[in-house]
C-alpha positions as CSV (number, residue, x, y, z in Angstrom):
1,M,39.8,-8.4,-12.5
2,L,40.3,-10.6,-9.6
3,L,41.4,-7.7,-7.4
4,E,38.2,-5.8,-8.4
5,F,35.9,-8.8,-7.5
6,T,37.7,-9.1,-4.1
7,S,37.3,-5.5,-3.4
8,F,33.7,-5.6,-4.5
9,C,33.1,-8.7,-2.1
10,G,34.8,-6.7,0.7
11,V,32.2,-3.7,0.1
12,V,29.3,-5.9,0.3
13,A,30.5,-7.8,3.1
14,N,31.0,-4.6,5.0
15,I,27.6,-3.1,3.9
16,T,25.7,-6.2,4.8
17,S,27.5,-6.8,8.5
18,N,26.6,-3.1,9.1
19,V,23.1,-3.4,8.0
20,A,22.5,-6.5,9.9
21,F,22.0,-4.8,13.0
22,V,19.2,-2.5,11.9
23,P,16.3,-4.6,12.3
24,Q,17.0,-5.5,15.6
25,I,17.6,-2.0,16.5
26,I,14.0,-1.0,14.9
27,K,12.3,-4.0,16.8
28,S,14.0,-3.3,20.2
29,Y,13.0,0.5,19.8
30,R,9.4,-0.4,18.9
31,R,9.0,-3.0,21.7
32,K,10.8,-0.9,24.2
33,S,12.5,-4.0,25.2
34,V,15.8,-6.1,24.5
35,D,14.7,-9.1,26.4
36,D,14.9,-11.1,23.2
37,V,18.4,-10.1,22.5
38,S,21.3,-12.3,23.6
39,I,23.8,-9.9,25.6
40,G,26.6,-12.5,25.0
41,I,26.4,-12.4,21.1
42,L,26.3,-8.6,21.5
43,F,29.3,-8.5,23.5
44,I,31.2,-11.4,21.3
45,L,30.3,-8.9,18.1
46,F,31.7,-5.6,20.2
47,F,34.8,-7.5,21.2
48,T,35.3,-9.0,17.3
49,Q,34.8,-5.6,16.2
50,I,37.4,-4.1,18.7
51,C,39.9,-6.6,17.5
52,W,39.2,-5.7,13.7
53,I,40.3,-2.0,14.6
54,I,43.2,-2.7,16.4
55,Y,44.2,-5.2,13.2
56,A,43.2,-2.3,10.8
57,I,45.1,0.6,12.2
58,P,48.5,-0.7,11.7
59,V,48.0,-2.1,8.3
60,N,46.1,1.2,7.3
61,A,43.0,-0.9,6.2
62,T,40.8,2.3,6.2
63,K,37.8,0.5,4.8
64,L,37.9,-2.1,7.6
65,L,38.2,0.6,10.2
66,I,35.3,2.6,9.0
67,S,33.2,-0.5,8.8
68,C,34.1,-1.8,12.2
69,A,33.4,1.8,13.6
70,I,30.0,1.8,12.2
71,E,29.2,-1.5,13.4
72,I,30.1,-0.3,17.0
73,F,27.8,2.6,16.3
74,L,24.9,0.5,15.5
75,L,25.6,-2.1,18.4
76,A,25.5,0.9,20.8
77,P,21.8,1.6,20.8
78,I,21.0,-2.1,21.8
79,F,23.5,-1.9,24.4
80,I,21.8,1.4,25.9
81,M,18.2,0.0,25.5
């Protein structure tokens, strides 16, 4: 029971952390500007995801690896803009 609950929390955390960037991507795209986005926080988030990937590979944390890859993919448009 506890393992099922913690797995559920992990899935919810992965989804919500990934979806959190979508409103900013949409807003930046509509405004054609990223002036109101802190580049510092984006670099910290990017670096964090890279660290999680480095952690996830040797421990075979596939779900974490996929989540981090998705988050980096979602950060990319903001960096590009």
